N, C-alpha and C positions, 0 to 999 in steps of 0.2 A: 504494500500500500504506500503510495507516494504522499508527499507532504500536502498536496492539494486535496486529496481524498480525505485525509485526516482532518483538515480544516473544515471541509464540508460536513463530515460526520459530527464534528464538535459543534458546528453552528446549528445543525438540525437537533442535536441532543439538547443544546441550550434553549432553543426555541420551545420545544415540547415540555421541557422542564419548567420553563416560565409559565406556559399555559396551564400545566398541572398545578403549580403553586397558586396561580390566580384563581383557578376553579376551587381549590381547597379553601382558600381564603373566603371566597363567595359563599361556599357551603357553611363555613363556620359562622359567618355573619347572619346567614339565613336561619341557622339554628338558634341564634341569639334573638333575632328580630321577630321570628314567627310567633312565639308565645305572646309577646307584647302586642303584635298586630291582631292576633285572635282575641286578646282581651279587649282591645279598643273596639273591634267589630262587635263583640258581645255586649259591651257597655252601650254602644250606639244603638244596636238593634233592640236591646232590652228597654232602653229609654223610650224608643218609639212604640214598642208593643206593650210595655208595662209588665205586670205580673202574668199576663196571659202566656208569654213565651216560657216562663219558668214552669208553668203547668204543662205546656206542650212538651217541653223537654223531659220532664219527669214521666209523663204519660208515654212518650216514645220509648224511654229506657225500660219501663215496665213491660210494654208490649213486645219490644224486640227480644228481651230476655225470655219472655213467656213463649214466643214463637220458636226460639232456638231450643228451649227446653222441651217443648212438645215434639219438635223434629228429632231430638235425641231419643225421646221415649218411643217414637214411631219406628226408629231403626231396630228396636228389639224384636217385635213380631215379624218385621220384614226379613231380618237376618235368620230368624228361626225357620221361617217358611222356605226361603231360598237357599239357606246354608245347611239345612238338615241338622241343626243342633237344638238342644233344649234351651228354654228361656233362662233357666238357672245356670246352665253351663256357660252361655254367652255372657250373662251378667257377671259371673265370677271371673271369667277370662279377661274382660275389659275393665273391671273395677280398679285394679292397680294403676293402669294407665290413666284412667279418669281422675284418680286421686292426684297423680303428678300434674295432670292438666289443670286441675282446679287450683293447685298451689303455685304453679309456675306460669300459667297462661302460655305455655309453649308446647307445640306439637312435637318439635324436635326433642325436647327434654323427655317426652313421653315415649319415645321410640324404644328404648331398652325395656320398659315395662310392657309395651305392646308385644315385642318379640318374646319375652318371657311368658306372658299370659297365653300367647298363641300356641306355644309349644308345650308348656307344662299343664295347662288347664284345658284348652280347646283341642289340643293334640293335632294341630295342623301340620301338614307336611312342611318340614323345614325349608325345602326348596321353594315352595309357594310363599311361605311367610317371609323368608329372607329377601325375596324379590319384590313382593307386593307391598309390604309395610313401609320400607324406606322410600319406595316410589310414591306411595300414597301420601306419606307425611310431607314429602318434598314438593309434590305437585298439586294434589287435590285439596281444595279447601271447601268443604261442604257448606260452611256457613255463608260464604259470599253470595251465593244465589239467593239465600233467604234474607240476610240482613241488608244487602245492597238494594234489593228490589223493594223491601219494606221502607227503607230510608227514602228512596225515590218517591214512593207513594205518599209518604208523610210530607215531604217537602213540596210535592205537587199540590197537596191539599192546602198547605199553609200559604203558598204563594199563588194559588189559583191557576195552576198550569193545566193546559189541555193535553193530557197524556192519553193517546189512543193505543190500541193493541200493537200497532207497528212500532211506536216509540218505546213501549215497554218491552216488547220482544227484542228489539235491537239492543236496548240497555242490558237486558238479562244475558244475552249472548256475549256482549262486550265484557260484562262483569265476570263471566265464567272464564273467558280467555285471559283476562288480566289476573285472575286468581292463580294461574299457573306460575306466575312470577313472584307470588307472595312468599315470604320467608316465615317458617313456623316458629317464630319467636314473639315475645310480647310486643304488640304494636308493630309487628313486622309486615303488616299488610300493605305498607307503603301507601298511606292515604292519598297523597298527592298524585299517585299514579292513576287513580280512578277519577280524579277531578275532571278531566276532559269529557268523560262520559256523562257526568252530571251536568256540566255546562252545556253540552250538546242537547241535553233534554230540556234546557231552559231554566235550570236551577241557579239562583243567584249564588255568588261566591260565599257571601256571609252565612247563608243558610246551611250550605254544605259544611263549612268550617265549624259552625256552632254545634251541629250534631256530633261532630268528631270529639267534642269535649267530654262526652260520656263514654268514649271508647275504653278507657281503663276498666270500667265496670262491665260493659257488655263483652269485653274480651274473654271473660270467664266462661259464659255459656257458648261463645263462639268456639273456643278451644275445645270445650267438652264435646260439642257436636262433631267437630273435625276428627277428634281422636276416636270417637265411637264409630264414625263413618269409615275411618281407616280399617278398624278391626272388622267391621261388617263386610267390607269389600274383600278382605283377605279370607274371611270365613266362607263367603259365597263362592269365590274362585277355587278354594280348596276342595269344595264338594265336586266340582267338575274336572279339575285338573290335578288334584292332590294324589290321585291314584297312579 
């Protein structure tokens, strides 16, 4: 390599290093400014709507947690029917992972308990469990279709949006695709990643951000339904491919 090539490589390296540093500085500032901006939006929005918004927010939290809990309960009979296991056996197999999910709000943290319960209690084929469970934990987020769609309907009602079947269907499909990139850690759903889908449906920015303020609480049933769904998928697949 001659001297000219070394200088060119050094210049390119210097340029991209500067871009990287600039982007990291921007991200750090966004992390500092974002909570303040959300607080200002919440203060302004609440001042306009009064106590009605507080009631709406609490009602939303109760309803979304209830929906996610019902979805979790519904997975039990579905798994027993399609997976060929008893209700007691499935409940015992998934319970350790659910305990981890409730305490950590992390699907990834629940993976060891999922694998252990699948092999020791549900007696799933290790080949099926070792492939299905890590893939499901990494990629599939059962809660997103439920919670995101419900959030859209609530925001549509608050702001008087005209949401027809096409808009809702498009939003649901988009949410499902975006869920593949979500990370199974607390608040790992990358809320801002879904923002364009809400804006495209006509949801104002402040409404979307304000609903996200209750995420630390709703993350608990979200993780619970995700983990239960992961074990459900592995159980059903084991019935047909485990032999």
